[in-house]
C-alpha positions as CSV (number, residue, x, y, z in Angstrom):
1,M,-42.0,73.8,61.5
2,N,-44.6,72.8,59.0
3,P,-46.1,75.6,57.1
4,A,-49.7,76.5,57.8
5,P,-52.2,74.7,55.5
6,L,-53.5,76.6,52.6
7,P,-57.2,77.8,52.9
8,P,-59.7,75.8,50.9
9,T,-60.5,77.1,47.4
10,P,-63.8,79.0,47.7
11,V,-66.7,77.5,45.8
12,L,-68.3,80.2,43.6
13,P,-71.9,80.0,42.5
14,Y,-72.5,79.2,38.8
15,G,-71.7,82.0,36.4
16,T,-68.8,83.4,38.4
17,E,-66.0,81.2,37.0
18,A,-63.7,83.4,35.0
19,P,-62.6,82.4,31.5
20,R,-58.8,82.2,31.4
21,G,-56.0,83.5,29.2
22,V,-56.9,86.0,26.5
23,L,-60.5,85.9,27.6
24,G,-59.7,87.2,31.1
25,F,-61.1,90.6,30.2
26,F,-64.5,89.0,30.0
27,A,-64.2,87.3,33.4
28,P,-67.4,87.7,35.4
29,D,-67.3,90.1,38.3
30,P,-66.4,88.3,41.6
31,P,-69.0,88.1,44.5
32,A,-69.2,91.3,46.5
33,A,-67.4,91.3,49.8
34,V,-70.7,91.9,51.7
35,Q,-73.8,89.9,50.8
36,L,-77.1,91.2,51.9
37,T,-79.3,88.9,54.0
38,D,-82.2,91.2,55.1
39,P,-85.3,90.3,53.0
40,E,-86.5,93.9,52.8
41,Q,-83.1,95.3,51.7
42,I,-82.8,92.5,49.2
43,R,-86.3,93.3,47.8
44,R,-85.6,97.0,47.4
45,K,-82.1,96.6,45.9
46,Y,-83.2,93.9,43.6
47,G,-86.0,96.1,42.3
48,R,-83.6,98.9,41.5
49,Y,-81.1,96.7,39.8
50,Q,-83.7,94.9,37.8
51,L,-84.9,98.2,36.4
52,R,-81.3,99.2,35.6
53,V,-80.6,95.8,33.9
54,L,-83.8,96.0,31.9
55,F,-83.2,99.6,30.8
56,W,-79.5,99.3,29.8
57,A,-79.9,95.9,28.2
58,T,-82.7,97.3,26.1
59,V,-80.8,100.5,25.2
60,G,-77.6,98.7,24.6
61,Y,-79.1,96.1,22.2
62,A,-81.1,98.8,20.4
63,L,-77.8,100.5,19.5
64,F,-76.6,97.3,17.9
65,Y,-79.5,97.9,15.4
66,F,-78.3,101.4,14.7
67,V,-75.1,99.9,13.3
68,R,-76.8,97.0,11.5
69,K,-80.1,98.1,10.0
70,N,-78.7,101.3,8.6
71,L,-77.6,99.4,5.5
72,S,-81.2,98.8,4.3
73,I,-81.8,102.5,4.1
74,A,-78.5,103.3,2.3
75,M,-78.9,100.4,-0.2
76,P,-81.0,102.3,-2.8
77,V,-78.6,105.3,-2.9
78,M,-75.5,103.0,-3.0
79,S,-77.1,101.1,-5.9
80,R,-77.6,104.3,-7.9
81,E,-74.3,106.1,-7.0
82,L,-71.9,103.1,-7.0
83,G,-73.6,100.8,-9.5
84,I,-74.1,97.9,-7.1
85,G,-76.9,95.6,-8.2
86,K,-79.5,93.7,-6.0
87,P,-77.7,90.4,-6.1
88,Q,-74.5,92.1,-4.7
89,L,-76.5,94.0,-2.1
90,G,-78.3,90.8,-1.2
91,M,-74.9,89.1,-0.8
92,F,-73.9,91.7,1.7
93,L,-77.0,90.9,3.7
94,T,-76.5,87.1,3.4
95,L,-72.9,87.1,4.4
96,H,-73.6,89.4,7.3
97,G,-76.6,87.4,8.5
98,V,-74.9,84.0,8.2
99,L,-71.8,85.2,10.1
100,Y,-74.0,86.9,12.7
101,G,-75.9,83.6,13.3
102,V,-72.7,81.6,13.6
103,S,-71.3,84.3,16.0
104,K,-74.4,84.4,18.1
105,F,-74.2,80.6,18.5
106,A,-70.5,80.5,19.2
107,N,-70.6,83.5,21.6
108,G,-73.6,81.9,23.4
109,F,-71.2,79.4,25.0
110,L,-69.0,82.2,26.2
111,G,-71.9,84.5,27.0
112,D,-73.2,82.1,29.6
113,R,-70.0,82.3,31.5
114,A,-68.6,85.8,30.7
115,N,-69.1,89.2,32.1
116,A,-72.2,90.6,30.6
117,R,-71.1,94.3,30.9
118,T,-67.7,94.1,29.2
119,F,-69.0,91.6,26.6
120,L,-71.9,93.8,25.6
121,A,-69.9,97.0,25.4
122,S,-67.0,95.4,23.5
123,G,-69.3,94.0,20.8
124,L,-71.0,97.4,20.4
125,I,-67.7,99.2,20.0
126,L,-66.3,96.7,17.5
127,S,-69.5,96.9,15.4
128,A,-69.2,100.7,15.4
129,L,-65.6,100.5,14.1
130,C,-66.8,98.2,11.2
131,N,-69.4,100.8,10.3
132,V,-66.7,103.5,10.2
133,F,-64.7,101.4,7.7
134,F,-67.9,100.7,5.6
135,G,-68.8,104.4,5.6
136,V,-65.5,105.7,4.3
137,S,-65.0,103.0,1.6
138,S,-66.1,103.0,-2.0
139,V,-64.9,99.5,-3.0
140,A,-67.3,96.5,-3.1
141,V,-64.7,94.1,-1.6
142,I,-64.1,96.4,1.4
143,F,-67.9,96.8,1.9
144,G,-68.2,93.0,2.0
145,I,-65.3,92.5,4.4
146,A,-66.5,95.3,6.7
147,W,-70.1,94.0,6.8
148,M,-69.0,90.4,7.4
149,L,-66.9,91.5,10.3
150,N,-69.8,93.6,11.6
151,G,-72.0,90.4,11.4
152,W,-69.5,88.6,13.6
153,F,-69.3,91.4,16.2
154,Q,-73.1,91.8,16.2
155,G,-73.2,88.3,17.6
156,M,-71.7,89.6,20.8
157,G,-74.9,91.5,21.6
158,S,-77.6,89.0,22.4
159,P,-75.6,86.5,24.6
160,P,-74.8,88.9,27.4
161,C,-78.3,90.3,27.3
162,S,-79.7,86.7,27.7
163,R,-77.3,86.1,30.6
164,L,-78.5,89.3,32.3
165,M,-82.2,88.6,31.8
166,S,-82.1,85.0,32.9
167,H,-79.9,85.8,36.0
168,W,-82.0,88.8,37.2
169,F,-85.6,87.6,36.5
170,P,-87.3,84.3,37.5
171,P,-88.8,82.1,34.8
172,K,-92.5,83.0,35.4
173,Q,-91.6,86.6,34.6
174,L,-89.1,85.9,31.9
175,A,-91.5,85.9,28.9
176,T,-92.9,89.3,29.9
177,K,-89.5,90.9,30.8
178,M,-87.7,89.5,27.8
179,S,-90.5,90.7,25.6
180,I,-89.9,94.2,27.0
181,W,-86.1,93.7,26.3
182,N,-87.0,92.4,22.8
183,T,-88.6,95.8,22.0
184,S,-84.9,96.9,21.6
185,H,-85.0,95.3,18.2
186,S,-87.9,97.6,17.2
187,V,-86.7,100.7,19.1
188,G,-83.3,100.5,17.5
189,T,-84.6,99.8,14.0
190,I,-87.3,102.5,14.2
191,A,-84.7,105.1,15.3
192,A,-82.2,103.9,12.8
193,V,-84.4,103.8,9.7
194,V,-86.0,107.2,10.5
195,L,-82.6,108.9,11.2
196,C,-80.9,107.2,8.2
197,G,-83.8,108.0,5.9
198,Y,-82.9,111.7,6.3
199,L,-79.2,111.2,6.4
200,A,-79.3,109.1,3.2
201,E,-80.9,112.0,1.3
202,Y,-78.2,114.3,2.5
203,W,-75.1,112.0,2.2
204,W,-75.4,108.2,2.5
205,R,-72.1,107.8,4.3
206,L,-73.6,109.5,7.3
207,C,-75.9,106.5,7.7
208,F,-72.8,104.6,9.0
209,L,-70.7,107.3,10.6
210,V,-73.4,108.9,12.8
211,P,-74.8,105.6,14.3
212,A,-71.2,104.5,14.9
213,A,-70.5,107.5,17.1
214,M,-73.8,107.0,19.0
215,A,-73.0,103.3,19.6
216,V,-69.5,104.1,21.1
217,G,-71.1,106.6,23.4
218,V,-73.7,104.2,24.8
219,A,-71.0,101.4,25.1
220,V,-69.0,103.7,27.4
221,V,-72.0,104.4,29.6
222,I,-72.7,100.6,29.8
223,L,-69.2,99.9,31.0
224,F,-69.8,102.2,34.0
225,T,-73.4,101.5,34.7
226,L,-74.5,97.9,34.1
227,P,-74.0,95.2,36.7
228,D,-73.1,91.6,35.9
229,T,-74.8,89.0,38.2
230,P,-76.7,89.6,41.4
231,I,-74.0,88.2,43.7
232,S,-71.5,90.6,42.2
233,V,-73.4,93.5,43.8
234,G,-74.1,91.8,47.2
235,L,-77.5,90.2,46.3
236,P,-78.4,86.5,46.5
237,D,-78.9,84.5,43.3
238,V,-82.4,85.1,41.9
239,E,-83.7,81.9,43.5
240,G,-82.7,83.2,46.9
241,S,-84.3,86.6,46.2
242,A,-87.5,85.0,45.0
243,E,-87.8,82.9,48.1
244,A,-87.1,85.9,50.3
245,S,-90.0,87.8,48.7
246,G,-92.3,84.8,48.6
247,D,-92.0,84.3,44.9
248,H,-90.7,80.8,44.7
249,R,-88.6,79.8,41.6
250,P,-87.7,76.2,41.0
251,T,-84.0,75.8,41.4
252,D,-81.7,74.2,38.9
253,D,-79.4,72.5,41.4
254,L,-76.5,74.9,41.4
255,T,-73.9,72.7,42.9
256,D,-70.1,73.4,42.9
257,D,-69.5,70.9,40.1
258,T,-71.4,73.1,37.7
259,Q,-68.3,75.3,37.6
260,S,-66.3,72.8,35.6
261,T,-66.2,73.0,31.9
262,A,-67.0,69.3,31.5
263,S,-70.1,69.7,33.6
264,F,-71.3,72.7,31.7
265,N,-70.7,71.0,28.4
266,G,-72.6,68.0,29.6
267,F,-75.5,70.1,30.7
268,V,-75.6,71.9,27.3
269,R,-75.6,68.5,25.5
270,R,-78.5,67.2,27.5
271,H,-80.7,70.3,27.9
272,V,-80.0,72.2,24.6
273,F,-78.8,69.9,21.9
274,G,-80.7,66.9,23.4
275,N,-84.0,68.7,23.7
276,P,-86.2,68.0,20.7
277,W,-88.4,71.0,21.3
278,I,-85.5,73.3,21.0
279,W,-84.7,71.8,17.7
280,V,-88.3,72.3,16.5
281,L,-88.1,75.9,17.7
282,C,-84.8,76.4,15.8
283,V,-86.3,75.2,12.5
284,A,-89.3,77.5,13.1
285,N,-87.0,80.4,13.8
286,F,-85.5,79.9,10.3
287,F,-88.8,80.6,8.7
288,V,-89.7,83.4,11.1
289,Y,-86.5,85.3,10.4
290,T,-86.8,84.7,6.6
291,V,-90.2,86.5,6.7
292,R,-88.9,89.2,9.1
293,Y,-85.8,90.1,7.1
294,S,-87.5,89.8,3.7
295,V,-89.8,92.6,4.8
296,L,-87.4,94.6,6.9
297,D,-84.3,94.6,4.6
298,W,-86.1,94.9,1.3
299,G,-89.0,97.0,2.4
300,P,-87.4,100.5,1.7
301,T,-86.2,99.2,-1.7
302,L,-89.7,97.9,-2.6
303,L,-91.5,101.0,-1.5
304,N,-88.9,103.3,-3.3
305,E,-88.7,101.4,-6.6
306,A,-92.1,99.8,-7.0
307,K,-94.3,102.5,-5.5
308,G,-92.2,105.7,-6.0
309,I,-92.1,106.5,-2.3
310,K,-89.3,108.8,-1.1
311,L,-86.7,107.1,1.2
312,S,-87.6,109.6,4.0
313,S,-91.3,108.5,3.8
314,A,-90.3,104.8,3.4
315,G,-88.2,105.2,6.6
316,W,-91.3,106.3,8.5
317,M,-93.3,103.5,7.1
318,M,-90.7,100.9,8.2
319,A,-90.6,102.6,11.5
320,A,-94.4,102.0,11.8
321,F,-93.7,98.4,10.9
322,E,-91.2,98.1,13.8
323,G,-93.4,100.1,16.2
324,S,-96.3,97.7,15.7
325,G,-93.8,94.8,16.0
326,M,-92.8,96.2,19.4
327,L,-96.5,96.1,20.5
328,G,-96.8,92.6,19.0
329,M,-93.9,91.4,21.2
330,L,-95.3,92.9,24.4
331,V,-98.8,91.4,23.8
332,A,-97.3,88.0,22.8
333,G,-95.2,87.9,26.0
334,W,-98.2,88.8,28.2
335,V,-100.4,86.2,26.4
336,T,-97.7,83.6,26.9
337,D,-97.4,84.2,30.6
338,R,-101.1,84.8,31.4
339,V,-103.0,82.7,28.9
340,F,-100.7,79.8,27.9
341,G,-98.8,79.4,31.2
342,G,-95.4,80.1,29.7
343,R,-95.8,77.8,26.6
344,G,-94.5,80.2,24.0
345,A,-94.9,77.8,21.0
346,R,-98.7,78.1,21.4
347,T,-98.6,81.9,21.2
348,C,-96.2,81.6,18.2
349,L,-98.7,79.5,16.3
350,V,-101.5,82.0,16.8
351,W,-99.3,84.9,15.8
352,M,-97.9,83.1,12.8
353,L,-101.4,82.5,11.4
354,G,-101.9,86.3,11.6
355,C,-98.6,86.8,9.9
356,I,-99.8,84.7,6.9
357,G,-102.9,86.9,6.6
358,A,-100.9,90.2,6.8
359,T,-98.3,89.0,4.2
360,V,-101.1,88.1,1.8
361,L,-102.6,91.6,2.2
362,L,-99.2,93.2,1.6
363,W,-98.8,91.1,-1.6
364,R,-102.3,91.5,-3.0
365,Y,-103.3,95.1,-2.1
366,P,-103.6,96.7,-5.6
367,G,-103.4,100.4,-4.7
368,R,-100.6,102.7,-3.9
369,S,-102.0,104.5,-0.9
370,I,-99.3,105.3,1.7
371,P,-101.7,105.1,4.6
372,V,-103.1,101.7,3.6
373,Y,-99.6,100.3,3.0
374,T,-98.6,101.6,6.4
375,V,-101.5,99.9,8.1
376,I,-100.7,96.6,6.3
377,L,-97.1,96.9,7.3
378,C,-98.2,97.5,10.9
379,L,-100.3,94.3,10.9
380,A,-97.3,92.4,9.4
381,G,-95.0,93.8,12.1
382,F,-97.3,92.9,14.9
383,F,-97.6,89.3,14.0
384,I,-94.0,88.7,12.8
385,Y,-92.3,90.1,15.9
386,G,-94.3,88.0,18.4
387,P,-92.7,84.7,17.3
388,Q,-89.3,86.4,16.7
389,A,-89.2,87.3,20.4
390,L,-90.8,84.2,21.9
391,V,-88.6,81.6,20.2
392,G,-85.6,82.7,22.1
393,I,-87.5,83.2,25.3
394,H,-89.0,79.7,25.1
395,A,-85.7,78.2,24.3
396,A,-84.0,80.0,27.2
397,N,-86.6,78.7,29.7
398,L,-86.3,75.2,28.4
399,A,-82.5,75.3,28.8
400,T,-82.7,77.1,32.2
401,K,-80.6,80.1,33.1
402,R,-77.5,77.8,33.2
403,A,-77.5,77.6,29.4
404,A,-79.9,80.4,28.3
405,A,-77.4,82.2,26.1
406,T,-76.3,79.0,24.5
407,A,-79.9,78.0,23.7
408,I,-80.8,81.5,22.3
409,G,-77.6,81.4,20.3
410,F,-78.5,78.1,18.9
411,T,-81.9,79.4,17.7
412,G,-80.2,82.4,16.4
413,L,-77.9,80.3,14.3
414,F,-81.0,78.9,12.4
415,G,-82.6,82.4,12.4
416,Y,-79.7,84.2,10.7
417,A,-79.0,81.3,8.3
418,S,-82.3,82.5,6.9
419,T,-80.5,85.4,5.2
420,V,-79.4,83.0,2.5
421,L,-83.1,83.1,1.4
422,S,-84.0,86.7,2.5
423,G,-80.8,88.2,1.3
424,V,-79.2,86.9,-1.9
425,G,-82.0,84.4,-2.5
426,L,-84.8,87.1,-2.6
427,G,-82.5,89.6,-4.3
428,M,-81.9,87.2,-7.2
429,L,-85.6,86.1,-7.3
430,V,-86.9,89.6,-7.5
431,E,-84.2,90.7,-10.0
432,R,-85.2,88.0,-12.4
433,Y,-89.0,87.5,-11.8
434,G,-90.2,90.6,-10.0
435,W,-91.8,91.3,-6.6
436,D,-94.9,89.2,-7.3
437,K,-92.9,86.0,-7.2
438,G,-91.0,87.2,-4.2
439,F,-94.2,87.7,-2.2
440,I,-95.4,84.2,-3.1
441,A,-92.2,82.8,-1.6
442,I,-92.7,84.8,1.6
443,V,-96.3,83.5,2.0
444,V,-95.2,79.9,1.6
445,I,-92.4,80.4,4.1
446,S,-94.8,81.9,6.6
447,M,-97.0,78.8,6.3
448,M,-94.0,76.5,6.9
449,G,-93.2,78.4,10.1
450,A,-96.8,77.9,11.3
451,V,-96.5,74.2,10.7
452,C,-93.4,74.0,12.9
453,F,-95.1,75.8,15.8
454,A,-98.1,73.5,15.5
455,F,-95.6,70.6,16.0
456,A,-94.2,72.3,19.1
457,W,-97.7,72.8,20.7
458,P,-97.1,70.1,23.5
459,A,-93.7,71.7,24.6
460,R,-93.4,72.4,28.3
461,A,-93.1,75.9,29.7
462,H,-89.6,75.5,31.1
463,G,-87.0,72.8,31.9
464,Y,-86.2,73.6,35.5
465,A,-88.0,70.5,36.8
466,E,-85.7,68.3,34.7
467,T,-82.3,69.6,36.0
């Protein structure tokens, strides 16, 4: 008697193929046993899950900044107590930033196909552990190793968030929704610099130990709260949901062959590395991040050393910089969707011109008024953070949700390579020639970023029509 034939292998929608071997822990959640079909039920459940995804992706990524931006506040105290100079501190920033950029790029490939929940929580816990090692050490070599490892684990934060946003929101909403998510950069940094500004005046090691404990707590909540893809909770893919609610989204031809590694790699080669607009955005991102981190990482040191402002006050001033940056991201996202029809490069050009003006003001203002400097920092934050958010959003839409994390990781590789200039480069320049020459360099870099966005003006809103 012949054995019964084996059932056919089920075809899973794109994004549900599990990585094998040691990466099995990051395997995407399987499709739910029961898939909803009623349009009204789909609409209600989608709305609830979209709010949950947006909230916890924002909170989770904000905590990555708690265990990353704490160093900028602790640096002046570490310099005085441990005798570490600006070039060494700048080297910590550079090594961290370069490894972060490489990690964000490398993890983008995995992030497009891995479980967003476990990937995000794991990166947060590992970064927290690196902060613990940093906080209990007094040796420069250990500082460097711990912060380099932290840079790598930090690269596990953005890819799962990109996967979540591009799988749960259609492209015509993506600039607005991802701008909201991008406020996590500012929310996390504001809370971190304010908290650590007070902790540093009490004991600088608490700047690393307290945020680490908070990050672990949020990671545990994420493991039990955040969904992966819509089909894993019984909902249709976002295209199906959009059609059910009358909000049509162009599909990207999600056929069964997209599950193969070869097909995915081919798609990435064509729609990420073969897209000239993504390359232009990557170069522009290098200049945007150079300006952003020059102000953000060295701001407390500048205010403390050059203006005699206490670290607790400097922390509040940098919080204002971040808060205005959050507003700048939200307004830039709205302008992109409502004014420029999703063409993010056009908004970036307008914002970058404003960034040039704000940077010149920050450089040339002759007084020492804390309120005036705070206003100028707010203008700088507003105009810097719009392009910082939109470059990744525009790249994700051009690459489609099939390779969104890879595209954002690719732009991030260029962005965090900028720490070679904003970290050790600016540290050495200021150490030798003073802050005046440092600001001239920042203004020139801002202009180069604006030129790149001008070249990208003709770029399309998204790449779905090409898939």
